N, C-alpha and C positions, 0 to 999 in steps of 0.2 A: 397410772403412776407406777414406776418400777419399784419392786420390793427391795428395801435395804438389806444389807447382809451383815453377818457377824463373822469376824475373822477368827478362824480356828488356829490352834497352835502350829499347824503345818503351814499356815499362810493361805489355805484355801478359804473361799468365801461361802458361808452357809446362809442361804436366804432366811430371813427372819420369820417368814410364814411358809409352812409346807402343808401339803395335803395329807391329812391322816386317812388311812384306809382300813383301820380295824373294823371288822364286822360288815365289810362291804365285799361283794363278790359278783361274778358273772357280769350281766349287762349293767348292773348298778355301778360297780367299780369302774367299768369301761367308760360309762358316761361321765362319772365324776372326774376321772383322770383327763379325758378329752376337754371337758368344760374348763378345768383348771389350767391346762397347758395352752388352751386357746385364749386364755385370759392372762392374768398377771403372775401366775405361778410358774416356777421352774423347779420346785422342790417336791418330791414325792417320797412318802415314808410307808414302808411295808415291813413284813416279817414272814419267815417261813411258817410260823404259827398262825398267820392270818389265812392261809390257804387261798391266796388270791394273786400270787406272784405271776402265774401264767396269764391270767386275764390282764394284769397290769402290763406285762411284757407285750401282749398283743396291742394294747393301746399305745405303748411307748414307741412302737415300730414306726409310727407315722411322724415322729419328731426327731430332731437332730440331737443325738445322745450327748454331744459335747456341750449343749446348752442347758443340760439338766443336772440337778443334784439328786442322786438316788441313794436311798438308805434302805437296808434290810437288817434283819436280826436273826441270830441263831438261837434255837430253843435250849432251855436248860439241860435237856436230856442229851444234847449233842455237844457237850463242852469238853470231851476228851480231845486230845490232839488230832487224831485222825478224823474224828467225827466233825470237828469244826471245819477242817479243810474240805471234807466231802459235802457238808451242808452248804458251805459257801459256793462250791462248784455247782450244786444243784440249783441254788438260788439264781446264780448267774445264767444258767441254762434256761430256767423258767422265765426270767426277765429279759432274755435275749440281749445280754450285754457282756462285755469282756471284763468289766470292772464295776465295783461299787464305790461311790464317793464316801460312804460311811457304812461301817459294819459294826453292829452292836451286839454285846452279850445281852440277850433279852431279859433274863432274870439270873441272879446268882444261883449256883447250885452247890450247897455246902458239901456234897458228896464227891465233888470233883475238884482237883487242885486248880486254883485260880492261876497259878504260875503256868500250869500246863496249857490252859486255855489261852492265856496271853502269848505264850510261845507260838501257838498255832496262828494267832492273829498276826504276830510279827512275820511269820513265814508267808502268810497271804499278802501282807503289806510289801514284803521284799519281792514277791513275785508279780507285783503290780495288779493283783486281784482286788485289793481294797486300798483306797487312798487315805482313809482315816479310820482309826480304831476308837470305839466308844463303848460305853456301858449303858444299861437301862435298869431302872428300878434298884439302883444301888443306894444304900445308906451312906452317910458320911464316913463311917468306919470302913465299910466295904470299898468305897472309892479311895480312901487313904491307902488301903492295902494295894489296890490296883496301881495307883500312882507310884508306890514304892517299888514294886517288882516288875513293872512293864518297861521294856526298852524302847517301845514306841509310845509317844505321848498319847494320853487319854484325852481325846478331843471333846467328848460330849458325855453328859449324863442325862438320859431321857427319863423323866420322873413324872408321877402324877403331881400336877400343880394347877391350882385354880383358886378363886377367891375364898372358897370354903376350906381349902387345904393348902396353905401358903408355904409352909416349911421354910421359914425365913433363914434359920441357921444353916440348913442344907444348901439352899440357894447361895447364900453368902460364902459358904465354904467352897463350893464348886467354882464360883467366879473368882475367888481369891487365889485359886490354884490354876487359873487359866483354862478351866473346863467349862465349855458352853453348856447352858441349861436349856433343854428342850421340854416343853410342857405337853405331856400326854394328858388326855382328857381335860383340855384347857377350859371347857365349858361345863365341867363336872357331869359329863354325859347328859347335858341339857338341864340338870337340876338347878343350876344357877339362873337360868333364863327367866324364871318366874319370880325371882327375888324382887321385892318392892323397891329397894334402892337402885338396883340395876335397871329396872323398868322406868323408874323416874328419871334417871340419867339418860336413858335412851330417848325419852320424850324431850328432855332439855336440849340434847345435842342433835336431835333429828337423825338418830342412828338406830340400828337394831340393838337389842340387848346383847347379842353375840359380839357385835363390833365393840361395844363398850368394854366387855370383859376381855376381849382379845387385845384391845388397845392398852388396857391397864397392864396386861402381862408384858407386852412389847416395851412399854415404858420402864419396866424393870429389867430390861435387857434379856428377857426370856424369849426364846424362839417358840412359836406356837404351831401346833399341828392339828387344827380343827378338821373334823370330817363331817361330811353331810352327803346324803343321797339326793339332795335337792340342788339342781343346777343353779337356781337363784342364790341359795345360801352359800354354795361354794364360791360364787363370784363375790358376794357381799363380804365373806370372811377374809378376803385379801385386801379389802378397801379400808386400810387402817392408817394410811399415811397422808400427810398434808393437813392433818388436824391433830389435836392433842387434848387430853383432859386437863382441866384446871387442877393445880395442886390440891386444893381442898376436896375436889371431887375424887381425885385419885385416892386420897386418904379415906374417903367414905367407903370405898371398896376395900381398902386395907382392913377396915373395922369389921368386915364380914367373916373374918377367919373363925372357923369352928374347929379346926384341926380334925376334920372328919373326911377320910378318903372315900371315894366311890369305888375304887377297885383295889388299891394297894393296902389291903387289910391283913391282919395277922392270920386270919382263918381263911383259907382258900383251898379249892380242890386242885391239888398239884397234878392230878392225872388228866386234867383237861388238856385239849390240844394246844392251847396257848402256852402251857407250861411243859407238858410232855414228859412228866416224871411218873412212871407207873408205880403202883403200890408194890 
């Protein structure tokens, strides 16, 4: 069954399930991408901070670029005007493509003007290098600022979202402003898969625990980006349509919220590659 899409502010169609590629590299990411694109996926999400764009580009070369929705992200250390433009050009080169369907500010950097960053995004958009501009890991306040100063619509906010960290106010705010929500770590980096409620529902629906959790998110109009190094799991994670959770079962998962992130914590090592801000 084909994957439904979410219509972005630009009118472009964003597939409701994408392949997440964080922490995948080399042969592992190559196999995941090929299994995904040979199946029901047309949406691949990466970032310069993942250090796998080259391997993904090699895999993508075997597919029709016009059939794909490709996302990458710029590191917080590269958010000055010239650095954004250069970072995007490097990503395009590694991915072997002339354009990105979506380019995200991976994390906000309070040391660099958001207006400067968004001006660079507008330049890339005007040059046809990127078709949609978005943000990632932005709070409601940060997103509000971006919406206020950007001359190009903010299409997406990619955030940590899963049953253990539901962020209802942020999700509702994004959607009220026409900003699509993408769920990073939609399976709480596997932490949710052993939950008793999720496992019981998986048995009741004859589905995997991952499918139950991902279906729950899709029913909230949230785009999911599960990642896996297992070919079987990659395929299963897109099999979310043609069935639905009963309202009462959907609410059972709602009740699991602990407001506990697995990665978007207040304390983090900003010098790590995924953030890229040296001390």
